[in-house]
C-alpha positions in Angstrom: 0.0 0.0 0.0 1.4 3.4 -1.0 1.9 6.0 1.6 -0.8 8.7 1.7 0.9 12.1 1.0 -1.0 13.9 3.7 -2.1 12.9 7.2 -5.3 14.7 6.7 -6.1 12.9 3.5 -5.5 9.6 5.3 -7.8 10.5 8.2 -10.6 11.7 5.9 -10.2 8.5 3.9 -10.4 6.3 7.0 -13.5 8.2 8.2 -15.2 7.8 4.8 -14.3 4.1 4.8 -15.8 3.8 8.3 -19.0 5.5 7.2 -19.4 3.2 4.3 -18.5 -0.1 6.0 -19.7 0.3 9.6 -22.5 2.8 9.2 -23.6 1.6 5.8 -23.6 5.1 4.4 -22.8 3.8 1.0 -23.8 5.1 -2.5 -27.3 3.7 -2.2 -27.8 5.4 1.2 -26.3 8.7 0.0 -28.4 8.8 -3.2 -31.3 10.0 -1.2 -29.7 13.3 -0.4 -30.3 15.1 -3.6 -30.6 18.7 -2.3 -27.0 19.3 -1.2 -27.6 17.9 2.3 -24.2 16.2 2.4 -22.4 19.3 1.4 -24.3 21.5 3.8 -23.6 19.2 6.7 -19.9 19.3 5.7 -20.1 23.1 5.8 -21.5 23.0 9.3 -18.7 20.7 10.5 -16.1 23.0 9.0 -17.8 26.1 10.4 -17.9 24.6 13.9 -14.3 23.6 13.7 -13.3 27.2 12.8 -15.4 28.6 15.6 -12.4 28.5 18.0 -10.6 31.0 15.8 -13.5 33.0 14.4 -15.1 36.0 15.9 -18.6 34.5 15.9 -20.5 34.4 19.2 -22.1 31.1 20.1 -25.6 32.3 19.4 -24.5 33.5 15.9 -22.9 30.1 15.3 -26.1 28.4 16.3 -28.0 30.6 13.8 -25.6 29.8 11.0 -25.5 26.1 11.6 -29.2 26.0 12.0 -29.7 27.4 8.6 -27.3 25.0 6.9 -27.8 21.7 8.8 -30.2 19.4 6.9 -33.6 19.6 8.5 -34.2 15.8 7.9 -31.1 15.0 10.1 -31.8 15.0 13.8 -28.1 15.2 14.9 -26.9 18.5 16.3 -23.1 18.9 15.8 -22.8 21.5 18.5 -24.1 19.0 21.2 -21.0 16.9 20.8 -18.3 19.4 19.8 -16.1 21.2 22.2 -15.0 24.1 20.0 -12.1 24.9 22.4 -10.6 21.5 22.0 -8.3 21.1 19.1 -8.9 17.4 18.8 -12.6 18.0 18.5 -12.0 20.7 15.8 -9.8 18.2 13.9 -12.4 15.5 14.2 -15.1 18.0 12.9 -12.9 18.8 9.9 -12.4 15.1 9.2 -16.2 14.6 9.3 -16.5 17.6 7.0 -14.0 16.1 4.5 -15.7 12.7 4.6 -19.0 14.3 3.9 -17.6 16.2 1.0 -16.1 13.0 -0.4 -19.6 11.4 -0.1 -21.2 14.3 -1.9 -18.5 14.2 -4.7 -19.2 10.4 -5.1 -22.9 11.0 -5.2 -22.6 13.7 -7.9 -20.2 11.6 -9.9 -22.7 8.8 -9.9 -25.5 11.2 -10.8 -23.4 12.6 -13.7 -22.4 9.2 -15.0 -26.0 8.1 -14.9 -27.2 11.1 -16.8 -24.4 10.6 -19.4 -25.2 7.0 -19.9 -28.9 7.9 -20.1 -28.1 9.9 -23.2 -29.5 13.4 -22.5 -26.3 14.9 -23.9 -25.6 17.2 -21.0 -22.2 15.9 -20.2 
């Protein structure tokens, strides 16, 4: 196995692998999120991770994340994230990266399906 050129890439890859294998968040599961939910959840994790260095007040952070977090998802990132703990911030960024990877995979599958379907928009 070749060495991953970045520790962060390796951590994100490991998390995405865990999501697929352990949580069963595979392409069939992710296909249901057609309105950008995966990307928006990724943005929330990234925003929360940056909270420690941002000038946002906690109530402002709650408003921003409340607007972006997918309404169909019950989980609240802020309940489990200590924004003053660097390990928690790193974990939030790993989650963000894994969600972005899931959304990229979902979009690639959607694009490939459209191209194979022959609508000519590729």
